[in-house]
C-alpha positions, 0 to 999 in steps of 0.5 A, a space after each residue: 135854651 138853657 142860657 135863657 133859663 139861667 139868665 132869667 133865673 139870675 134876673 128874678 133872683 136879683 129882683 127878689 134880693 133887692 125887694 128883700 133888701 128894701 123890706 129889711 134894710 135899717 137905712 134911710 130911703 136915699 141910702 137904700 136907693 143909692 145902694 140898689 142903684 150900685 148893685 143893679 149896675 154890678 148885676 148888669 155887669 155880671 150878666 153882660 160878662 156871663 153873656 159874653 163868656 157864653 157867646 165865646 164858649 159857644 163859638 169855640 164849641 161850634 168851631 170844634 164841632 165843625 172841625 170834627 165833622 169835617 174830619 169825619 167827612 174826610 175820613 169817610 171819603 178816604 175810606 170810600 176811595 180805598 
C-alpha cells in the first residue's frame, strides 16, 4: 500500500516537473521535447530500479519473517514436549 503511494507521488511529481519545465523553458520546442523524452526515460529507469529494489527487500523480509515464525513454532513445540 505504501509502495503504491510512493510510486504514484513520484509519477505525479515527474509530470508536474515536466509541465513546469515546459512553461519556463527558454529553449525551442524541439529541444524541449528531446530533453523531456530523455528525462522521461531516466524517470522510467529510476522507477523500475526502485520497484525491483522494493521487490527484493520484500522477498528478503518475507523469508526472514517465515524463518522467525518457523523458529518460534519449533521452540513452542519443544516447550510443550518438555
